[in-house]
C-alpha positions in Angstrom: -24.5 -3.6 -11.8 -23.8 -6.3 -9.2 -25.6 -5.9 -5.8 -22.2 -5.9 -4.0 -21.0 -3.0 -6.0 -24.2 -1.0 -5.4 -24.0 -1.8 -1.6 -20.4 -0.7 -1.5 -21.1 2.6 -3.2 -24.0 3.2 -0.9 -21.9 2.6 2.2 -19.2 5.0 0.9 -21.9 7.6 0.0 -23.3 7.5 3.5 -19.9 7.4 5.2 -18.8 10.3 7.4 -15.2 9.2 7.8 -13.8 7.0 5.1 -10.6 5.0 5.1 -8.9 2.5 2.7 -6.3 -0.2 3.4 -4.4 -1.4 0.3 -2.0 -4.2 -0.3 0.0 -5.6 -3.2 -3.2 -6.7 -5.1 -4.0 -3.1 -6.0 -0.7 -2.6 -7.9 -0.7 -6.1 -9.5 -2.6 -4.7 -12.5 0.2 -2.2 -12.9 2.6 -5.1 -13.5 4.1 -5.0 -10.0 4.6 -8.5 -8.7 3.1 -9.5 -5.4 5.4 -10.9 -2.7 3.3 -13.9 -1.5 1.2 -15.1 -4.4 1.7 -18.1 -6.6 4.1 -16.1 -8.8 5.2 -13.9 -5.9 8.7 -12.4 -5.5 9.6 -14.8 -2.6 9.2 -17.8 -4.9 12.2 -16.5 -6.9 14.3 -14.6 -4.4 15.6 -15.2 -0.9 13.8 -12.9 1.5 17.2 -12.7 3.4 18.2 -9.8 1.1 15.6 -7.6 2.9 16.7 -8.5 6.4 18.2 -5.5 8.2 21.2 -7.3 9.6 22.0 -8.9 6.2 21.8 -5.4 4.5 24.2 -4.0 7.1 26.6 -6.9 6.6 26.2 -7.2 2.8 24.9 -3.9 1.4 26.3 -4.4 -2.1 24.8 -7.9 -2.4 21.5 -6.6 -1.0 21.4 -3.7 -3.4 22.0 -5.9 -6.4 18.7 -7.6 -5.7 16.9 -4.5 -4.4 17.6 -2.6 -7.6 16.3 -5.4 -9.7 13.3 -6.1 -7.6 12.0 -2.7 -6.9 13.6 0.0 -9.0 13.9 -1.8 -12.3 10.2 -2.9 -12.1 9.0 0.5 -11.0 10.9 2.5 -13.6 8.3 1.8 -16.3 5.3 1.0 -14.1 2.5 3.5 -13.5 -0.6 3.8 -11.3 -3.6 1.9 -12.7 -7.3 2.8 -12.8 -7.8 1.4 -9.3 -5.4 4.0 -7.8 -7.1 6.7 -9.8 -10.5 5.5 -8.7 -9.5 5.9 -5.0 -8.2 9.4 -5.7 -11.5 10.2 -7.4 -13.5 8.8 -4.5 -11.5 11.1 -2.2 -12.6 14.0 -4.4 -16.2 12.9 -4.3 -16.2 12.4 -0.6 -13.9 15.3 0.5 -12.0 12.9 2.8 -10.3 9.5 2.5 -7.3 8.3 4.4 -5.4 5.6 2.6 -3.2 3.3 4.6 -1.1 1.3 2.2 1.3 -1.6 2.7 2.8 -0.8 -0.7 6.1 1.0 -1.2 5.5 2.0 -4.9 4.2 5.6 -4.2 1.4 5.0 -6.7 -1.4 6.4 -4.6 0.3 9.8 -4.4 1.2 9.7 -8.2 -2.5 9.0 -8.9 -3.5 12.2 -6.9 -4.5 10.9 -3.5 -3.7 13.5 -0.8 -3.9 11.7 2.6 -1.7 8.6 2.3 0.0 6.7 5.0 2.9 4.6 3.7 2.9 2.0 6.5 6.0 0.2 5.2 7.8 3.3 3.8 8.5 4.1 0.1 10.9 3.3 -2.7 10.7 7.0 -3.6 13.2 7.9 -0.9 16.6 6.8 0.2 18.0 7.4 3.7 21.4 7.9 5.0 21.4 6.5 8.5 24.7 8.2 9.4 23.6 11.7 8.4 19.9 11.0 9.2 18.7 12.6 6.0 16.4 11.4 3.3 17.0 11.9 -0.4 14.8 11.4 -3.5 15.6 8.1 -5.1 15.1 9.5 -8.6 18.2 11.7 -8.3 20.5 9.3 -6.5 20.4 6.0 -8.3 23.1 6.6 -10.8 25.3 4.0 -9.2 24.5 0.8 -7.3 24.8 0.8 -4.4 23.8 4.5 -4.1 25.9 6.6 -1.8 25.3 9.6 0.4 26.6 12.8 -1.3 27.6 14.1 2.1 29.4 11.2 3.8 29.7 8.6 1.0 27.9 6.0 3.2 25.8 3.4 1.3 22.2 4.6 1.3 19.3 2.4 2.4 15.8 2.5 0.7 13.4 4.3 3.0 11.1 1.3 3.4 10.8 -1.2 6.2 13.1 -4.2 6.1 12.6 -7.5 8.0 13.8 -6.9 11.6 13.0 -3.2 11.4 10.1 -1.4 13.2 7.2 0.4 11.6 7.9 4.2 11.6 6.2 5.8 14.6 4.3 8.4 12.6 3.0 5.9 10.1 1.9 3.6 13.0 0.1 6.4 14.8 -1.7 7.8 11.7 -2.8 4.3 10.7 -4.1 3.7 14.2 -6.0 7.0 14.1 -7.6 6.0 10.8 -8.6 2.6 12.1 -10.2 4.0 15.2 -12.0 6.9 13.5 -13.4 5.5 10.2 -16.9 4.3 9.9 -16.2 2.5 6.5 -12.9 0.9 5.5 -12.3 -0.2 1.9 -9.8 -3.1 2.0 -8.1 -3.8 -1.4 -5.8 -6.6 -2.5 -4.3 -7.8 0.7 -3.6 -11.4 1.9 -3.9 -10.3 5.5 -0.7 -12.3 6.4 1.6 -9.4 7.3 1.8 -8.3 10.9 1.2 -5.8 12.3 -0.4 -4.2 9.2 -3.1 -6.9 9.1 -4.4 -5.6 12.4 -5.6 -2.3 10.9 -8.8 -3.6 9.4 -9.3 -5.7 12.5 -9.1 -2.6 14.7 -11.4 -0.7 12.4 -14.0 -3.5 12.6 -13.6 -3.6 16.4 -14.5 0.1 16.5 -17.6 -0.4 14.5 -16.5 0.2 10.9 -18.1 -1.6 8.0 -15.6 -3.4 5.8 -15.7 -3.4 2.0 -13.2 -6.0 0.9 -12.0 -6.3 -2.7 -10.0 -9.5 -3.3 -10.2 -11.9 -6.2 -8.6 -14.7 -4.2 -10.3 -15.0 -0.9 -12.3 -13.2 1.8 -10.1 -12.2 4.8 -11.9 -9.5 6.7 -15.5 -9.0 5.5 -17.4 -11.4 7.7 -19.9 -9.1 9.3 -23.6 -9.0 8.1 -23.1 -5.3 7.1 -19.8 -5.9 5.4 -19.4 -6.3 1.6 -17.1 -8.8 -0.2 -16.4 -8.1 -3.9 -14.7 -11.1 -5.6 -13.1 -9.1 -8.4 -9.7 -7.5 -9.2 -9.1 -4.0 -7.9 -9.5 -2.1 -11.2 -12.9 -3.5 -12.1 -14.2 -3.2 -8.5 -13.1 0.3 -7.7 -14.0 1.8 -11.1 -17.5 0.2 -10.9 -17.9 1.5 -7.3 -16.9 5.0 -8.5 -19.4 4.9 -11.3 -22.2 4.0 -8.9 -21.0 6.6 -6.3 -21.3 9.4 -8.9 -24.9 8.4 -9.5 -25.6 8.7 -5.8 -23.9 12.1 -5.5 
């Protein structure tokens, strides 16, 4: 096994308070397109459709693209072995807080218990008039979906451009960054603010960074950090295999 994999497994084994920070790269092997890569979503679609003001002004037009981008893709997609490996690491360790930038809900579907969805989720729709959330699975029969109580057009319960991060998600993420001693960073470009500050804050507070990214190193520059230049499935399943040997 590669030295970086063994070192990562050892850091996780010795960790007292483990966290993970995941981006689009962890779901790429489930067939979910990334936003900013070479074949990313924003190469094909105008990001304007996810601007909050545009949605309020043109909800039908926004929903045409949203349904195609997020709900059609996710209908047949499933968590991959990287998601299941993180859930298994949580079981091995007894604790693992996952902060994810992804809105696909795959960590929960894979069995992870302590997940912070920093940018919200496609699994829910919100009526901003009634201030209620509804499961997307039961309310997507028509596009755009409408609130069963007031008939207003529902909004996906994820963060649009021009919209703030939900307070609870921000506070839980901050707590994870300040309390962890090891943070596994998987598949993120590090370009999206303020999410990209979470590994930075963890590092400032003394956490060791295990970074898994086949494209480039973004966060793992400390002498005790680990950079694994592989895709998420290979890296995390290999780390899990080594961790089981140590436990």
